[in-house]
N, CA, C, O and the ligand as a Tripos MOL2 file, in Angstrom:
@<TRIPOS>MOLECULE
protein
  313   311    79     0     0
PROTEIN
NO_CHARGES

@<TRIPOS>ATOM
      1 N          87.4620  108.3850   12.8150 N.3       1 MET1
      2 CA         88.6710  107.5620   12.8920 C.3       1 MET1
      3 C          89.0110  107.3090   14.3570 C.2       1 MET1
      4 O          89.0260  108.2280   15.1760 O.2       1 MET1
      5 N          89.2770  106.0710   14.6620 N.am      2 ASN2
      6 CA         89.5750  105.6800   16.0380 C.3       2 ASN2
      7 C          91.0240  105.2780   16.1860 C.2       2 ASN2
      8 O          91.3520  104.0920   16.1620 O.2       2 ASN2
      9 N          91.8810  106.2490   16.3370 N.am      3 HIS3
     10 CA         93.2990  105.9160   16.4150 C.3       3 HIS3
     11 C          93.8190  105.9170   17.8440 C.2       3 HIS3
     12 O          94.9340  105.4600   18.0970 O.2       3 HIS3
     13 N          93.0340  106.4170   18.7710 N.am      4 GLN4
     14 CA         93.5390  106.5850   20.1330 C.3       4 GLN4
     15 C          93.9030  105.2640   20.7820 C.2       4 GLN4
     16 O          94.9480  105.1460   21.4220 O.2       4 GLN4
     17 N          93.0460  104.2760   20.6190 N.am      5 GLN5
     18 CA         93.3270  102.9950   21.2510 C.3       5 GLN5
     19 C          94.5670  102.3620   20.6440 C.2       5 GLN5
     20 O          95.3600  101.7270   21.3380 O.2       5 GLN5
     21 N          94.7220  102.5420   19.3550 N.am      6 PHE6
     22 CA         95.8630  101.9690   18.6700 C.3       6 PHE6
     23 C          97.1560  102.5930   19.1760 C.2       6 PHE6
     24 O          98.1620  101.9020   19.3340 O.2       6 PHE6
     25 N          97.1310  103.8950   19.4300 N.am      7 GLU7
     26 CA         98.3270  104.5680   19.9130 C.3       7 GLU7
     27 C          98.7230  104.0990   21.3020 C.2       7 GLU7
     28 O          99.9050  104.0710   21.6470 O.2       7 GLU7
     29 N          97.7370  103.7360   22.0860 N.am      8 ASN8
     30 CA         98.0550  103.2070   23.4070 C.3       8 ASN8
     31 C          98.7720  101.8740   23.3000 C.2       8 ASN8
     32 O          99.5690  101.5060   24.1630 O.2       8 ASN8
     33 N          98.4830  101.1790   22.2580 N.am      9 PHE9
     34 CA         98.9900   99.8210   22.1140 C.3       9 PHE9
     35 C         100.3820   99.8030   21.4880 C.2       9 PHE9
     36 O         101.1950   98.9460   21.8330 O.2       9 PHE9
     37 N         100.6700  100.7190   20.5860 N.am     10 THR10
     38 CA        101.9690  100.7040   19.9180 C.3      10 THR10
     39 C         102.7290  101.9850   20.1990 C.2      10 THR10
     40 O         102.1310  103.0390   20.4170 O.2      10 THR10
     41 N         104.0320  101.8900   20.1930 N.am     11 ALA11
     42 CA        104.8650  103.0770   20.3100 C.3      11 ALA11
     43 C         104.8740  103.7760   18.9560 C.2      11 ALA11
     44 O         105.1100  103.1360   17.9310 O.2      11 ALA11
     45 N         104.6210  105.0690   18.9420 N.am     12 SER12
     46 CA        104.5780  105.7540   17.6580 C.3      12 SER12
     47 C         105.9470  106.2980   17.2720 C.2      12 SER12
     48 O         106.2440  106.4490   16.0870 O.2      12 SER12
     49 N         106.7810  106.5930   18.2610 N.am     13 SER13
     50 CA        108.1290  107.0510   17.9330 C.3      13 SER13
     51 C         109.0950  106.6910   19.0530 C.2      13 SER13
     52 O         108.7400  106.6990   20.2310 O.2      13 SER13
     53 N         110.3090  106.3790   18.6620 N.am     14 LEU14
     54 CA        111.3500  106.0140   19.6200 C.3      14 LEU14
     55 C         112.6360  106.7290   19.2270 C.2      14 LEU14
     56 O         112.8240  107.1220   18.0760 O.2      14 LEU14
     57 N         113.5170  106.8870   20.2140 N.am     15 TYR15
     58 CA        114.7840  107.5340   19.9250 C.3      15 TYR15
     59 C         115.6680  106.6070   19.0920 C.2      15 TYR15
     60 O         115.8320  105.4330   19.4220 O.2      15 TYR15
     61 N         116.2300  107.1410   18.0200 N.am     16 CYS16
     62 CA        117.1080  106.3710   17.1550 C.3      16 CYS16
     63 C         118.5300  106.8840   17.3010 C.2      16 CYS16
     64 O         118.7890  108.0790   17.1580 O.2      16 CYS16
     65 N         119.4480  105.9670   17.5860 N.am     17 GLU17
     66 CA        120.8530  106.3450   17.7840 C.3      17 GLU17
     67 C         121.4690  106.8980   16.5030 C.2      17 GLU17
     68 O         122.2470  107.8520   16.5320 O.2      17 GLU17
     69 N         121.1140  106.2940   15.4010 N.am     18 LYS18
     70 CA        121.7080  106.7140   14.1370 C.3      18 LYS18
     71 C         121.1960  108.0730   13.7010 C.2      18 LYS18
     72 O         121.9670  108.9190   13.2480 O.2      18 LYS18
     73 N         119.9060  108.2820   13.8360 N.am     19 CYS19
     74 CA        119.3010  109.5400   13.3880 C.3      19 CYS19
     75 C         119.4580  110.6360   14.4410 C.2      19 CYS19
     76 O         119.2340  111.8110   14.1510 O.2      19 CYS19
     77 N         119.8430  110.2570   15.6630 N.am     20 LYS20
     78 CA        120.0030  111.2030   16.7760 C.3      20 LYS20
     79 C         118.7260  111.9850   17.0470 C.2      20 LYS20
     80 O         118.7590  113.1720   17.3710 O.2      20 LYS20
     81 N         117.6200  111.3060   16.9100 N.am     21 ALA21
     82 CA        116.3410  111.9670   17.1350 C.3      21 ALA21
     83 C         115.2710  110.9260   17.4050 C.2      21 ALA21
     84 O         115.4480  109.7440   17.1100 O.2      21 ALA21
     85 N         114.1600  111.3750   17.9690 N.am     22 ALA22
     86 CA        113.0080  110.4960   18.1190 C.3      22 ALA22
     87 C         112.3520  110.3430   16.7610 C.2      22 ALA22
     88 O         111.8840  111.3150   16.1680 O.2      22 ALA22
     89 N         112.3240  109.1160   16.2800 N.am     23 MET23
     90 CA        111.8280  108.8690   14.9320 C.3      23 MET23
     91 C         110.5650  108.0260   14.9740 C.2      23 MET23
     92 O         110.3990  107.1910   15.8640 O.2      23 MET23
     93 N         109.6790  108.2410   14.0180 N.am     24 PRO24
     94 CA        108.5310  107.3300   13.9120 C.3      24 PRO24
     95 C         109.0210  105.9180   13.6090 C.2      24 PRO24
     96 O         109.9660  105.7300   12.8430 O.2      24 PRO24
     97 N         108.3830  104.9490   14.2050 N.am     25 VAL25
     98 CA        108.8490  103.5750   14.0470 C.3      25 VAL25
     99 C         107.7880  102.7000   13.3880 C.2      25 VAL25
    100 O         106.5890  102.9780   13.4160 O.2      25 VAL25
    101 N         108.2930  101.6470   12.8050 N.am     26 ARG26
    102 CA        107.4740  100.6260   12.1940 C.3      26 ARG26
    103 C         107.5800   99.3890   13.0650 C.2      26 ARG26
    104 O         108.6660   99.0330   13.5230 O.2      26 ARG26
    105 N         106.4470   98.7340   13.2930 N.am     27 GLU27
    106 CA        106.4580   97.5400   14.1120 C.3      27 GLU27
    107 C         106.5270   96.3080   13.2190 C.2      27 GLU27
    108 O         105.7800   96.1810   12.2490 O.2      27 GLU27
    109 N         107.4270   95.4160   13.5610 N.am     28 ARG28
    110 CA        107.5620   94.1980   12.7760 C.3      28 ARG28
    111 C         107.5040   93.0000   13.7060 C.2      28 ARG28
    112 O         108.1770   92.9620   14.7370 O.2      28 ARG28
    113 N         106.7040   92.0350   13.3350 N.am     29 LEU29
    114 CA        106.6140   90.8120   14.1320 C.3      29 LEU29
    115 C         107.8930   90.0120   13.9460 C.2      29 LEU29
    116 O         108.2350   89.6040   12.8360 O.2      29 LEU29
    117 N         108.5980   89.7930   15.0650 N.am     30 LEU30
    118 CA        109.9090   89.1610   14.9940 C.3      30 LEU30
    119 C         109.8240   87.6770   15.2890 C.2      30 LEU30
    120 O         110.4310   86.8570   14.5990 O.2      30 LEU30
    121 N         109.0700   87.3400   16.3140 N.am     31 LEU31
    122 CA        109.0710   85.9600   16.7810 C.3      31 LEU31
    123 C         107.7220   85.6310   17.4070 C.2      31 LEU31
    124 O         107.1600   86.4300   18.1570 O.2      31 LEU31
    125 N         107.2170   84.4630   17.0960 N.am     32 VAL32
    126 CA        105.9670   84.0140   17.6930 C.3      32 VAL32
    127 C         106.2330   82.8050   18.5680 C.2      32 VAL32
    128 O         106.6840   81.7610   18.0970 O.2      32 VAL32
    129 N         105.9500   82.9660   19.8360 N.am     33 LEU33
    130 CA        106.1140   81.8790   20.7930 C.3      33 LEU33
    131 C         104.7320   81.4470   21.2610 C.2      33 LEU33
    132 O         103.7550   82.1720   21.0750 O.2      33 LEU33
    133 N         104.6480   80.2640   21.8700 N.am     34 PRO34
    134 CA        103.3310   79.7650   22.2970 C.3      34 PRO34
    135 C         102.5880   80.7380   23.2130 C.2      34 PRO34
    136 O         101.3650   80.8520   23.1330 O.2      34 PRO34
    137 N         103.3200   81.4400   24.0830 N.am     35 ASP35
    138 CA        102.6480   82.2940   25.0530 C.3      35 ASP35
    139 C         102.8830   83.7760   24.8160 C.2      35 ASP35
    140 O         102.3430   84.6060   25.5470 O.2      35 ASP35
    141 N         103.6720   84.1260   23.8160 N.am     36 ARG36
    142 CA        103.9300   85.5450   23.5750 C.3      36 ARG36
    143 C         104.4360   85.7770   22.1590 C.2      36 ARG36
    144 O         104.8590   84.8550   21.4610 O.2      36 ARG36
    145 N         104.3780   87.0510   21.7600 N.am     37 GLU37
    146 CA        104.9360   87.4390   20.4770 C.3      37 GLU37
    147 C         105.9280   88.5570   20.7120 C.2      37 GLU37
    148 O         105.7130   89.4220   21.5620 O.2      37 GLU37
    149 N         107.0120   88.5410   19.9600 N.am     38 ILE38
    150 CA        108.0380   89.5650   20.1230 C.3      38 ILE38
    151 C         108.0530   90.4410   18.8740 C.2      38 ILE38
    152 O         108.1620   89.9580   17.7470 O.2      38 ILE38
    153 N         107.9400   91.7410   19.1150 N.am     39 PHE39
    154 CA        107.9240   92.7030   18.0270 C.3      39 PHE39
    155 C         109.2090   93.5110   18.0200 C.2      39 PHE39
    156 O         109.7910   93.8020   19.0640 O.2      39 PHE39
    157 N         109.6300   93.8580   16.8350 N.am     40 ASP40
    158 CA        110.8060   94.6750   16.6360 C.3      40 ASP40
    159 C         110.3280   96.0450   16.1610 C.2      40 ASP40
    160 O         109.4220   96.1410   15.3330 O.2      40 ASP40
    161 N         110.9400   97.0950   16.6860 N.am     41 TYR41
    162 CA        110.6150   98.4340   16.2060 C.3      41 TYR41
    163 C         111.7220   98.9340   15.3010 C.2      41 TYR41
    164 O         112.8830   99.0050   15.7030 O.2      41 TYR41
    165 N         111.3590   99.2770   14.0870 N.am     42 LEU42
    166 CA        112.3420   99.7350   13.1180 C.3      42 LEU42
    167 C         112.1450  101.2120   12.8420 C.2      42 LEU42
    168 O         111.0260  101.6700   12.6100 O.2      42 LEU42
    169 N         113.2490  101.9580   12.8690 N.am     43 CYS43
    170 CA        113.2120  103.3780   12.5400 C.3      43 CYS43
    171 C         112.7850  103.5430   11.0830 C.2      43 CYS43
    172 O         113.3110  102.8710   10.1960 O.2      43 CYS43
    173 N         111.8320  104.4390   10.8440 N.am     44 THR44
    174 CA        111.3720  104.6350    9.4590 C.3      44 THR44
    175 C         112.3630  105.4850    8.6730 C.2      44 THR44
    176 O         112.2800  105.5710    7.4480 O.2      44 THR44
    177 N         113.3170  106.1230    9.3920 N.am     45 GLY45
    178 CA        114.2950  106.9430    8.7020 C.3      45 GLY45
    179 C         115.4520  106.1280    8.1410 C.2      45 GLY45
    180 O         115.8180  106.2790    6.9750 O.2      45 GLY45
    181 N         116.0370  105.2490    8.9870 N.am     46 CYS46
    182 CA        117.2100  104.5110    8.5410 C.3      46 CYS46
    183 C         116.9900  103.0070    8.5440 C.2      46 CYS46
    184 O         117.8250  102.2640    8.0290 O.2      46 CYS46
    185 N         115.9000  102.5490    9.1050 N.am     47 GLY47
    186 CA        115.5860  101.1250    9.0570 C.3      47 GLY47
    187 C         116.2480  100.2930   10.1270 C.2      47 GLY47
    188 O         116.0960   99.0720   10.1250 O.2      47 GLY47
    189 N         116.9830  100.9090   11.0500 N.am     48 SER48
    190 CA        117.6360  100.1250   12.0900 C.3      48 SER48
    191 C         116.6590   99.8420   13.2290 C.2      48 SER48
    192 O         115.6730  100.5520   13.4270 O.2      48 SER48
    193 N         116.9730   98.7780   13.9680 N.am     49 SER49
    194 CA        116.1200   98.3830   15.0720 C.3      49 SER49
    195 C         116.3390   99.3140   16.2530 C.2      49 SER49
    196 O         117.4740   99.4860   16.6970 O.2      49 SER49
    197 N         115.2850   99.9120   16.7650 N.am     50 VAL50
    198 CA        115.4350  100.8620   17.8660 C.3      50 VAL50
    199 C         114.7340  100.3830   19.1300 C.2      50 VAL50
    200 O         114.8000  101.0500   20.1630 O.2      50 VAL50
    201 N         114.0770   99.2560   19.0620 N.am     51 GLY51
    202 CA        113.4150   98.7770   20.2570 C.3      51 GLY51
    203 C         112.7450   97.4460   20.0330 C.2      51 GLY51
    204 O         112.6400   96.9560   18.9090 O.2      51 GLY51
    205 N         112.3010   96.8790   21.1160 N.am     52 ARG52
    206 CA        111.6950   95.5630   21.0550 C.3      52 ARG52
    207 C         110.5910   95.4890   22.0940 C.2      52 ARG52
    208 O         110.6660   96.1310   23.1410 O.2      52 ARG52
    209 N         109.5880   94.7170   21.8030 N.am     53 ARG53
    210 CA        108.4790   94.6290   22.7340 C.3      53 ARG53
    211 C         107.9500   93.2050   22.7510 C.2      53 ARG53
    212 O         107.8430   92.5490   21.7150 O.2      53 ARG53
    213 N         107.6250   92.7470   23.9360 N.am     54 GLU54
    214 CA        107.0130   91.4290   24.0620 C.3      54 GLU54
    215 C         105.5440   91.6040   24.3910 C.2      54 GLU54
    216 O         105.1730   92.4060   25.2480 O.2      54 GLU54
    217 N         104.7280   90.8530   23.7080 N.am     55 VAL55
    218 CA        103.3010   90.8850   23.9820 C.3      55 VAL55
    219 C         102.8760   89.4940   24.4040 C.2      55 VAL55
    220 O         103.0040   88.5290   23.6500 O.2      55 VAL55
    221 N         102.3690   89.4060   25.6200 N.am     56 THR56
    222 CA        101.8990   88.1060   26.0810 C.3      56 THR56
    223 C         100.5390   87.8150   25.4650 C.2      56 THR56
    224 O          99.8660   88.7060   24.9490 O.2      56 THR56
    225 N         100.1580   86.5630   25.5320 N.am     57 ALA57
    226 CA         98.8990   86.1530   24.9190 C.3      57 ALA57
    227 C          97.7230   86.9490   25.4740 C.2      57 ALA57
    228 O          96.8280   87.3390   24.7240 O.2      57 ALA57
    229 N          97.7210   87.1880   26.7670 N.am     58 GLY58
    230 CA         96.6280   87.9340   27.3770 C.3      58 GLY58
    231 C          96.5690   89.3710   26.8890 C.2      58 GLY58
    232 O          95.4920   89.8890   26.5950 O.2      58 GLY58
    233 N          97.7390   90.0240   26.8010 N.am     59 GLU59
    234 CA         97.7960   91.4030   26.3180 C.3      59 GLU59
    235 C          97.3550   91.4880   24.8720 C.2      59 GLU59
    236 O          96.6790   92.4350   24.4710 O.2      59 GLU59
    237 N          97.7450   90.4880   24.0900 N.am     60 LYS60
    238 CA         97.4010   90.4850   22.6750 C.3      60 LYS60
    239 C          95.8930   90.3660   22.4980 C.2      60 LYS60
    240 O          95.3010   91.0520   21.6640 O.2      60 LYS60
    241 N          95.2810   89.4970   23.2830 N.am     61 LEU61
    242 CA         93.8350   89.3400   23.1980 C.3      61 LEU61
    243 C          93.1350   90.6400   23.5360 C.2      61 LEU61
    244 O          92.1740   91.0260   22.8710 O.2      61 LEU61
    245 N          93.6200   91.3220   24.5810 N.am     62 MET62
    246 CA         93.0090   92.5820   24.9850 C.3      62 MET62
    247 C          93.1730   93.6350   23.9070 C.2      62 MET62
    248 O          92.2340   94.3640   23.5870 O.2      62 MET62
    249 N          94.3810   93.7100   23.3470 N.am     63 ALA63
    250 CA         94.6450   94.7060   22.3220 C.3      63 ALA63
    251 C          93.7980   94.4530   21.0870 C.2      63 ALA63
    252 O          93.2850   95.3860   20.4690 O.2      63 ALA63
    253 N          93.6600   93.1960   20.7370 N.am     64 GLU64
    254 CA         92.8450   92.8680   19.5750 C.3      64 GLU64
    255 C          91.3820   93.1670   19.8250 C.2      64 GLU64
    256 O          90.6600   93.6140   18.9330 O.2      64 GLU64
    257 N          90.9560   92.9150   21.0490 N.am     65 ALA65
    258 CA         89.5710   93.1990   21.3850 C.3      65 ALA65
    259 C          89.3070   94.6970   21.3160 C.2      65 ALA65
    260 O          88.2280   95.1250   20.9080 O.2      65 ALA65
    261 N          90.3050   95.4980   21.7190 N.am     66 MET66
    262 CA         90.1450   96.9510   21.6760 C.3      66 MET66
    263 C          90.2330   97.4730   20.2480 C.2      66 MET66
    264 O          89.5210   98.4070   19.8770 O.2      66 MET66
    265 N          91.1010   96.8730   19.4520 N.am     67 ALA67
    266 CA         91.2630   97.3360   18.0800 C.3      67 ALA67
    267 C          90.0430   96.9870   17.2520 C.2      67 ALA67
    268 O          89.6510   97.7320   16.3540 O.2      67 ALA67
    269 N          89.4590   95.8720   17.5560 N.am     68 ARG68
    270 CA         88.2940   95.4150   16.8130 C.3      68 ARG68
    271 C          87.0520   95.8200   17.5630 C.2      68 ARG68
    272 O          86.6630   95.1630   18.5290 O.2      68 ARG68
    273 N          86.4380   96.8740   17.1380 N.am     69 ARG69
    274 CA         85.2650   97.3550   17.8640 C.3      69 ARG69
    275 C          84.0490   96.4810   17.6100 C.2      69 ARG69
    276 O          83.0970   96.4920   18.3890 O.2      69 ARG69
    277 N          84.0810   95.7220   16.5190 N.am     70 ARG70
    278 CA         82.9220   94.9110   16.1650 C.3      70 ARG70
    279 C          83.2380   93.4350   16.3710 C.2      70 ARG70
    280 O          83.8030   92.7950   15.4840 O.2      70 ARG70
    281 N          82.8890   92.9030   17.4990 N.am     71 PRO71
    282 CA         83.1140   91.4580   17.6640 C.3      71 PRO71
    283 C          82.1920   90.6730   16.7540 C.2      71 PRO71
    284 O          81.0010   90.9700   16.6610 O.2      71 PRO71
    285 N          82.7310   89.6860   16.0900 N.am     72 ARG72
    286 CA         81.9180   88.8920   15.1760 C.3      72 ARG72
    287 C          81.0220   87.9320   15.9440 C.2      72 ARG72
    288 O          79.8910   87.6530   15.5480 O.2      72 ARG72
    289 N          81.5470   87.4450   17.0310 N.am     73 ARG73
    290 CA         80.7470   86.5990   17.8880 C.3      73 ARG73
    291 C          81.2440   86.7960   19.3040 C.2      73 ARG73
    292 O          82.4140   87.1160   19.5150 O.2      73 ARG73
    293 N          80.3940   86.6150   20.2480 N.am     74 SER74
    294 CA         80.8090   86.8020   21.6200 C.3      74 SER74
    295 C          81.4680   85.5280   22.1150 C.2      74 SER74
    296 O          80.9230   84.4310   21.9860 O.2      74 SER74
    297 N          82.6580   85.6980   22.6870 N.am     75 VAL75
    298 CA         83.3850   84.5490   23.2070 C.3      75 VAL75
    299 C          83.5260   84.7040   24.7010 C.2      75 VAL75
    300 O          84.0340   85.7140   25.1870 O.2      75 VAL75
    301 N          83.0850   83.7260   25.4090 N.am     76 ALA76
    302 CA         83.2150   83.7600   26.8630 C.3      76 ALA76
    303 C          84.6020   83.2920   27.2520 C.2      76 ALA76
    304 O          84.9890   82.1570   26.9720 O.2      76 ALA76
    305 N          85.3480   84.1730   27.8990 N.am     77 LEU77
    306 CA         86.7060   83.8240   28.3220 C.3      77 LEU77
    307 C          86.6510   83.2510   29.7290 C.2      77 LEU77
    308 O          86.2280   83.9240   30.6700 O.2      77 LEU77
    309 N          87.0720   82.0310   29.8600 N.am     78 GLN78
    310 CA         87.1340   81.3260   31.1360 C.3      78 GLN78
    311 C          85.7640   81.1270   31.7470 C.2      78 GLN78
    312 O          85.6480   80.5470   32.8260 O.2      78 GLN78
    313 ZN        117.0610  106.0720   12.3670 Zn       79 ZN79
@<TRIPOS>BOND
     1     1     2 1
     2     2     3 1
     3     3     4 2
     4     3     5 am
     5     5     6 1
     6     6     7 1
     7     7     8 2
     8     7     9 am
     9     9    10 1
    10    10    11 1
    11    11    12 2
    12    11    13 am
    13    13    14 1
    14    14    15 1
    15    15    16 2
    16    15    17 am
    17    17    18 1
    18    18    19 1
    19    19    20 2
    20    19    21 am
    21    21    22 1
    22    22    23 1
    23    23    24 2
    24    23    25 am
    25    25    26 1
    26    26    27 1
    27    27    28 2
    28    27    29 am
    29    29    30 1
    30    30    31 1
    31    31    32 2
    32    31    33 am
    33    33    34 1
    34    34    35 1
    35    35    36 2
    36    35    37 am
    37    37    38 1
    38    38    39 1
    39    39    40 2
    40    39    41 am
    41    41    42 1
    42    42    43 1
    43    43    44 2
    44    43    45 am
    45    45    46 1
    46    46    47 1
    47    47    48 2
    48    47    49 am
    49    49    50 1
    50    50    51 1
    51    51    52 2
    52    51    53 am
    53    53    54 1
    54    54    55 1
    55    55    56 2
    56    55    57 am
    57    57    58 1
    58    58    59 1
    59    59    60 2
    60    59    61 am
    61    61    62 1
    62    62    63 1
    63    63    64 2
    64    63    65 am
    65    65    66 1
    66    66    67 1
    67    67    68 2
    68    67    69 am
    69    69    70 1
    70    70    71 1
    71    71    72 2
    72    71    73 am
    73    73    74 1
    74    74    75 1
    75    75    76 2
    76    75    77 am
    77    77    78 1
    78    78    79 1
    79    79    80 2
    80    79    81 am
    81    81    82 1
    82    82    83 1
    83    83    84 2
    84    83    85 am
    85    85    86 1
    86    86    87 1
    87    87    88 2
    88    87    89 am
    89    89    90 1
    90    90    91 1
    91    91    92 2
    92    91    93 am
    93    93    94 1
    94    94    95 1
    95    95    96 2
    96    95    97 am
    97    97    98 1
    98    98    99 1
    99    99   100 2
   100    99   101 am
   101   101   102 1
   102   102   103 1
   103   103   104 2
   104   103   105 am
   105   105   106 1
   106   106   107 1
   107   107   108 2
   108   107   109 am
   109   109   110 1
   110   110   111 1
   111   111   112 2
   112   111   113 am
   113   113   114 1
   114   114   115 1
   115   115   116 2
   116   115   117 am
   117   117   118 1
   118   118   119 1
   119   119   120 2
   120   119   121 am
   121   121   122 1
   122   122   123 1
   123   123   124 2
   124   123   125 am
   125   125   126 1
   126   126   127 1
   127   127   128 2
   128   127   129 am
   129   129   130 1
   130   130   131 1
   131   131   132 2
   132   131   133 am
   133   133   134 1
   134   134   135 1
   135   135   136 2
   136   135   137 am
   137   137   138 1
   138   138   139 1
   139   139   140 2
   140   139   141 am
   141   141   142 1
   142   142   143 1
   143   143   144 2
   144   143   145 am
   145   145   146 1
   146   146   147 1
   147   147   148 2
   148   147   149 am
   149   149   150 1
   150   150   151 1
   151   151   152 2
   152   151   153 am
   153   153   154 1
   154   154   155 1
   155   155   156 2
   156   155   157 am
   157   157   158 1
   158   158   159 1
   159   159   160 2
   160   159   161 am
   161   161   162 1
   162   162   163 1
   163   163   164 2
   164   163   165 am
   165   165   166 1
   166   166   167 1
   167   167   168 2
   168   167   169 am
   169   169   170 1
   170   170   171 1
   171   171   172 2
   172   171   173 am
   173   173   174 1
   174   174   175 1
   175   175   176 2
   176   175   177 am
   177   177   178 1
   178   178   179 1
   179   179   180 2
   180   179   181 am
   181   181   182 1
   182   182   183 1
   183   183   184 2
   184   183   185 am
   185   185   186 1
   186   186   187 1
   187   187   188 2
   188   187   189 am
   189   189   190 1
   190   190   191 1
   191   191   192 2
   192   191   193 am
   193   193   194 1
   194   194   195 1
   195   195   196 2
   196   195   197 am
   197   197   198 1
   198   198   199 1
   199   199   200 2
   200   199   201 am
   201   201   202 1
   202   202   203 1
   203   203   204 2
   204   203   205 am
   205   205   206 1
   206   206   207 1
   207   207   208 2
   208   207   209 am
   209   209   210 1
   210   210   211 1
   211   211   212 2
   212   211   213 am
   213   213   214 1
   214   214   215 1
   215   215   216 2
   216   215   217 am
   217   217   218 1
   218   218   219 1
   219   219   220 2
   220   219   221 am
   221   221   222 1
   222   222   223 1
   223   223   224 2
   224   223   225 am
   225   225   226 1
   226   226   227 1
   227   227   228 2
   228   227   229 am
   229   229   230 1
   230   230   231 1
   231   231   232 2
   232   231   233 am
   233   233   234 1
   234   234   235 1
   235   235   236 2
   236   235   237 am
   237   237   238 1
   238   238   239 1
   239   239   240 2
   240   239   241 am
   241   241   242 1
   242   242   243 1
   243   243   244 2
   244   243   245 am
   245   245   246 1
   246   246   247 1
   247   247   248 2
   248   247   249 am
   249   249   250 1
   250   250   251 1
   251   251   252 2
   252   251   253 am
   253   253   254 1
   254   254   255 1
   255   255   256 2
   256   255   257 am
   257   257   258 1
   258   258   259 1
   259   259   260 2
   260   259   261 am
   261   261   262 1
   262   262   263 1
   263   263   264 2
   264   263   265 am
   265   265   266 1
   266   266   267 1
   267   267   268 2
   268   267   269 am
   269   269   270 1
   270   270   271 1
   271   271   272 2
   272   271   273 am
   273   273   274 1
   274   274   275 1
   275   275   276 2
   276   275   277 am
   277   277   278 1
   278   278   279 1
   279   279   280 2
   280   279   281 am
   281   281   282 1
   282   282   283 1
   283   283   284 2
   284   283   285 am
   285   285   286 1
   286   286   287 1
   287   287   288 2
   288   287   289 am
   289   289   290 1
   290   290   291 1
   291   291   292 2
   292   291   293 am
   293   293   294 1
   294   294   295 1
   295   295   296 2
   296   295   297 am
   297   297   298 1
   298   298   299 1
   299   299   300 2
   300   299   301 am
   301   301   302 1
   302   302   303 1
   303   303   304 2
   304   303   305 am
   305   305   306 1
   306   306   307 1
   307   307   308 2
   308   307   309 am
   309   309   310 1
   310   310   311 1
   311   311   312 2
@<TRIPOS>SUBSTRUCTURE
     1 MET1         2 RESIDUE 1 A MET
     2 ASN2         6 RESIDUE 1 A ASN
     3 HIS3        10 RESIDUE 1 A HIS
     4 GLN4        14 RESIDUE 1 A GLN
     5 GLN5        18 RESIDUE 1 A GLN
     6 PHE6        22 RESIDUE 1 A PHE
     7 GLU7        26 RESIDUE 1 A GLU
     8 ASN8        30 RESIDUE 1 A ASN
     9 PHE9        34 RESIDUE 1 A PHE
    10 THR10       38 RESIDUE 1 A THR
    11 ALA11       42 RESIDUE 1 A ALA
    12 SER12       46 RESIDUE 1 A SER
    13 SER13       50 RESIDUE 1 A SER
    14 LEU14       54 RESIDUE 1 A LEU
    15 TYR15       58 RESIDUE 1 A TYR
    16 CYS16       62 RESIDUE 1 A CYS
    17 GLU17       66 RESIDUE 1 A GLU
    18 LYS18       70 RESIDUE 1 A LYS
    19 CYS19       74 RESIDUE 1 A CYS
    20 LYS20       78 RESIDUE 1 A LYS
    21 ALA21       82 RESIDUE 1 A ALA
    22 ALA22       86 RESIDUE 1 A ALA
    23 MET23       90 RESIDUE 1 A MET
    24 PRO24       94 RESIDUE 1 A PRO
    25 VAL25       98 RESIDUE 1 A VAL
    26 ARG26      102 RESIDUE 1 A ARG
    27 GLU27      106 RESIDUE 1 A GLU
    28 ARG28      110 RESIDUE 1 A ARG
    29 LEU29      114 RESIDUE 1 A LEU
    30 LEU30      118 RESIDUE 1 A LEU
    31 LEU31      122 RESIDUE 1 A LEU
    32 VAL32      126 RESIDUE 1 A VAL
    33 LEU33      130 RESIDUE 1 A LEU
    34 PRO34      134 RESIDUE 1 A PRO
    35 ASP35      138 RESIDUE 1 A ASP
    36 ARG36      142 RESIDUE 1 A ARG
    37 GLU37      146 RESIDUE 1 A GLU
    38 ILE38      150 RESIDUE 1 A ILE
    39 PHE39      154 RESIDUE 1 A PHE
    40 ASP40      158 RESIDUE 1 A ASP
    41 TYR41      162 RESIDUE 1 A TYR
    42 LEU42      166 RESIDUE 1 A LEU
    43 CYS43      170 RESIDUE 1 A CYS
    44 THR44      174 RESIDUE 1 A THR
    45 GLY45      178 RESIDUE 1 A GLY
    46 CYS46      182 RESIDUE 1 A CYS
    47 GLY47      186 RESIDUE 1 A GLY
    48 SER48      190 RESIDUE 1 A SER
    49 SER49      194 RESIDUE 1 A SER
    50 VAL50      198 RESIDUE 1 A VAL
    51 GLY51      202 RESIDUE 1 A GLY
    52 ARG52      206 RESIDUE 1 A ARG
    53 ARG53      210 RESIDUE 1 A ARG
    54 GLU54      214 RESIDUE 1 A GLU
    55 VAL55      218 RESIDUE 1 A VAL
    56 THR56      222 RESIDUE 1 A THR
    57 ALA57      226 RESIDUE 1 A ALA
    58 GLY58      230 RESIDUE 1 A GLY
    59 GLU59      234 RESIDUE 1 A GLU
    60 LYS60      238 RESIDUE 1 A LYS
    61 LEU61      242 RESIDUE 1 A LEU
    62 MET62      246 RESIDUE 1 A MET
    63 ALA63      250 RESIDUE 1 A ALA
    64 GLU64      254 RESIDUE 1 A GLU
    65 ALA65      258 RESIDUE 1 A ALA
    66 MET66      262 RESIDUE 1 A MET
    67 ALA67      266 RESIDUE 1 A ALA
    68 ARG68      270 RESIDUE 1 A ARG
    69 ARG69      274 RESIDUE 1 A ARG
    70 ARG70      278 RESIDUE 1 A ARG
    71 PRO71      282 RESIDUE 1 A PRO
    72 ARG72      286 RESIDUE 1 A ARG
    73 ARG73      290 RESIDUE 1 A ARG
    74 SER74      294 RESIDUE 1 A SER
    75 VAL75      298 RESIDUE 1 A VAL
    76 ALA76      302 RESIDUE 1 A ALA
    77 LEU77      306 RESIDUE 1 A LEU
    78 GLN78      310 RESIDUE 1 A GLN
    79 ZN79       313 GROUP 0 **** ****
């Protein structure tokens, strides 16, 4: 199982004001913009939003490349 790269990419737990503790979070895609995507982090305990993250197109490509160990075809970037 290759979870290490995934953990680098997503926050696994954040402090929740309601739960008064660091809680595991769920990532939800909030908004898709032409050059970035905005993710919302939801506490798995109470469901409230505890954080937000912006991923630019370049970061997303890198993260996807790391998450996908098997490229289906080689794409030359630039
Ligand atoms: Zn909570």
